[in-house]
N, C-alpha and C positions, 0 to 999 in steps of 0.2 A: 802713577807719572802724570804729570800736567800736559795739557794741550797748548802748544805754543802756535802762534801765526806771527809772520813777519809782516807788518804793516807799511813801514816806511822808513827810509834811510836817506840821510842828507849829509852832506860835507860842507864845511865852512872854512873861510881863511883863517889862518892861524898866524896871530902876531904874539910871538912870546917877549917881544920888548914894550908891550903895552903896559904903561905904569899904572893904570886903573885896576888891574886884576893881577892875581898871581898865577892864574891859570887860563886857558883858553879852550873852549871845546872845538874839537878838530872835526866831529861828526855826532850825529844823533840816529838812534835807532828806535823805532816805536814797535813794541811788541803786545800782543794780546795774549792773555793767560787765562786758560780755561774758558775762553769766550765770554769772560766776565769783566777782566781787569785789563785795562790799557796802560802800558808802563814805558816811559821814555828813559833810555840809558843814553849817556854821553860818553864820547870816546875823549876823556879829559887829557890834556897836555900841559904839564908843567916844565919850567926851564930846565930843572934838573934831575927830572924823572922820566922814566918811559912811559908812553901814554897808555892809558888803562880804561875799560869800561866801567862805568858806575851808574846808578840813577842819579836823578837830580838831587841836590842837597842844598841845604841853607846854612849859613854860618849864624850861629848864636853866642851870646856870652853867657857863661855860666861862672859865677864868683869871679868876675873879671878875666876869666880864660876864654878864649876863643875856641869853640867847638863845631862840628859840621853834624847836622842831623840829616840822615838820608830820607827822601820823600817815599821810598818803598824798600822793604826788605822782604827777602824770601824766608820762609819758615825754617830753613836749615842751610847749612853750607853745601850740601848736596845739591839742593834745588838751585841756589845761586849759581853753583859751577855749571848745572844743566842750562840755565838761562843763557849764562855768558858764553857757553860753547856754542848754542843755538845762534845768538847774534853774530858771532865770529863766523861761523859756517854760512850763514845767510848774506853776510857783507862780502865774504869771498865770492859766493856765487854771483851776486849783484854786480860786483866789480868787475868780475870776469865777463859778464854779459852786457854790461851797460857803461863802460868806461869809469865806472866807480863813483859818478857825481850825485846820483840820486836814483831813488826808487819809491814808487807810491803803489801801494796794493790796489787792485780794481776795486776792493771792498771800501776804500775810503772816498768821502767822508762818511764816518761812522754815524749811524743813528742809534744812539744809545739812549734809552729812556730809564728814567729812575724806577726802581722797583716798586711794584704795587704795595709792598710793605712798609715803604718809607713814610707813610703817614701823610696822605694829602698831596704829594709831589704831583706836579703836571706831568702829562705824557710827552711834553715838547722834547724834541732831541737837545741833548748837550752839546753846543758848539765846541769845536776844538780850534 
Protein backbone atom coordinates (compact mmCIF):
# COMPACT_ATOMS: atom_id res chain seq x y z
CA UNK A 1 0.00 0.00 0.00
CA UNK A 2 1.29 3.44 -0.91
CA UNK A 3 1.80 6.32 1.46
CA UNK A 4 -0.23 9.42 0.51
CA UNK A 5 0.17 12.95 1.84
CA UNK A 6 -2.33 15.72 1.14
CA UNK A 7 -0.27 18.81 0.37
CA UNK A 8 -2.57 21.42 -1.11
CA UNK A 9 -6.17 22.12 -2.07
CA UNK A 10 -7.40 25.16 -4.01
CA UNK A 11 -10.73 26.16 -5.50
CA UNK A 12 -11.26 28.19 -8.67
CA UNK A 13 -14.04 30.23 -10.21
CA UNK A 14 -15.92 28.12 -12.76
CA UNK A 15 -17.33 29.65 -15.95
CA UNK A 16 -19.01 26.93 -17.97
CA UNK A 17 -19.87 29.49 -20.66
CA UNK A 18 -16.23 30.30 -21.42
CA UNK A 19 -15.90 29.79 -25.20
CA UNK A 20 -12.12 29.25 -25.00
CA UNK A 21 -12.37 25.82 -23.39
CA UNK A 22 -14.81 22.96 -23.10
CA UNK A 23 -14.06 22.40 -19.41
CA UNK A 24 -13.02 24.41 -16.39
CA UNK A 25 -11.11 23.20 -13.35
CA UNK A 26 -13.21 23.71 -10.24
CA UNK A 27 -10.47 22.75 -7.77
CA UNK A 28 -7.00 21.22 -7.55
CA UNK A 29 -5.46 18.84 -5.04
CA UNK A 30 -1.73 18.22 -4.69
CA UNK A 31 -0.80 14.78 -3.35
CA UNK A 32 2.61 13.29 -2.58
CA UNK A 33 2.83 9.54 -3.17
CA UNK A 34 5.40 7.40 -1.36
CA UNK A 35 7.29 10.59 -0.40
CA UNK A 36 8.66 10.58 -3.99
CA UNK A 37 6.04 11.78 -6.46
CA UNK A 38 4.01 14.97 -6.31
CA UNK A 39 0.87 14.79 -8.45
CA UNK A 40 -1.81 17.40 -9.03
CA UNK A 41 -5.38 16.29 -9.64
CA UNK A 42 -8.07 18.66 -10.89
CA UNK A 43 -11.79 18.56 -10.24
CA UNK A 44 -12.80 18.92 -13.89
CA UNK A 45 -16.16 20.44 -14.72
CA UNK A 46 -17.82 20.02 -18.11
CA UNK A 47 -21.08 21.61 -19.25
CA UNK A 48 -22.97 18.33 -19.68
CA UNK A 49 -21.22 15.99 -17.22
CA UNK A 50 -20.85 15.76 -13.45
CA UNK A 51 -17.49 16.98 -12.05
CA UNK A 52 -14.73 14.38 -11.62
CA UNK A 53 -11.18 14.24 -10.26
CA UNK A 54 -8.39 13.49 -12.77
CA UNK A 55 -4.68 14.25 -13.18
CA UNK A 56 -3.68 17.05 -15.47
CA UNK A 57 -3.84 16.09 -19.14
CA UNK A 58 -2.88 17.47 -22.53
CA UNK A 59 -4.78 17.38 -25.79
CA UNK A 60 -2.89 15.86 -28.72
CA UNK A 61 -3.84 15.02 -32.30
CA UNK A 62 -3.26 11.46 -33.49
CA UNK A 63 -4.14 10.78 -37.14
CA UNK A 64 -6.35 13.87 -37.13
CA UNK A 65 -8.25 12.74 -34.02
CA UNK A 66 -8.06 14.68 -30.76
CA UNK A 67 -7.05 12.59 -27.72
CA UNK A 68 -6.08 13.42 -24.14
CA UNK A 69 -2.95 12.09 -22.51
CA UNK A 70 -2.81 12.05 -18.72
CA UNK A 71 0.26 13.52 -17.06
CA UNK A 72 0.13 10.78 -14.42
CA UNK A 73 -1.25 7.25 -14.38
CA UNK A 74 -1.44 4.90 -11.42
CA UNK A 75 -0.16 1.38 -12.07
CA UNK A 76 -3.56 -0.22 -11.39
CA UNK A 77 -7.25 0.61 -11.15
CA UNK A 78 -7.20 -0.17 -7.44
CA UNK A 79 -4.34 2.29 -6.92
CA UNK A 80 -6.18 5.00 -8.89
CA UNK A 81 -9.32 4.34 -6.84
CA UNK A 82 -7.32 4.60 -3.60
CA UNK A 83 -5.79 7.93 -4.68
CA UNK A 84 -9.20 9.34 -5.64
CA UNK A 85 -10.76 8.22 -2.35
CA UNK A 86 -7.84 9.77 -0.44
CA UNK A 87 -8.34 13.08 -2.28
CA UNK A 88 -12.12 13.10 -1.73
CA UNK A 89 -11.73 12.26 1.97
CA UNK A 90 -9.20 15.06 2.51
CA UNK A 91 -11.23 17.60 0.52
CA UNK A 92 -14.23 16.81 2.76
CA UNK A 93 -12.04 17.23 5.85
CA UNK A 94 -10.48 20.50 4.64
CA UNK A 95 -13.86 21.86 3.52
CA UNK A 96 -15.41 21.13 6.91
CA UNK A 97 -12.53 22.76 8.81
CA UNK A 98 -11.62 25.59 6.47
CA UNK A 99 -14.70 26.82 4.60
CA UNK A 100 -13.52 24.76 1.62
CA UNK A 101 -11.57 27.53 -0.06
CA UNK A 102 -8.00 26.35 0.25
CA UNK A 103 -5.51 24.35 2.26
CA UNK A 104 -1.71 24.34 2.19
CA UNK A 105 0.30 21.78 4.10
CA UNK A 106 2.92 23.13 6.51
CA UNK A 107 5.41 21.09 4.43
CA UNK A 108 5.04 23.43 1.43
CA UNK A 109 7.08 24.74 -0.28
CA UNK A 110 8.71 21.41 -0.99
CA UNK A 111 12.46 21.13 -1.25
CA UNK A 112 12.73 18.30 -3.75
CA UNK A 113 16.18 17.65 -5.11
CA UNK A 114 16.96 15.44 -8.12
CA UNK A 115 18.25 11.99 -7.28
CA UNK A 116 21.98 11.50 -7.04
CA UNK A 117 21.61 8.82 -9.72
CA UNK A 118 20.22 11.29 -12.28
CA UNK A 119 23.69 11.97 -13.66
CA UNK A 120 25.11 15.34 -12.71
CA UNK A 121 21.91 17.04 -11.68
CA UNK A 122 22.32 19.89 -9.24
CA UNK A 123 21.15 19.78 -5.65
CA UNK A 124 19.11 22.95 -6.12
CA UNK A 125 15.45 22.59 -5.06
CA UNK A 126 12.97 22.27 -7.92
CA UNK A 127 10.61 25.28 -7.80
CA UNK A 128 6.87 24.73 -7.97
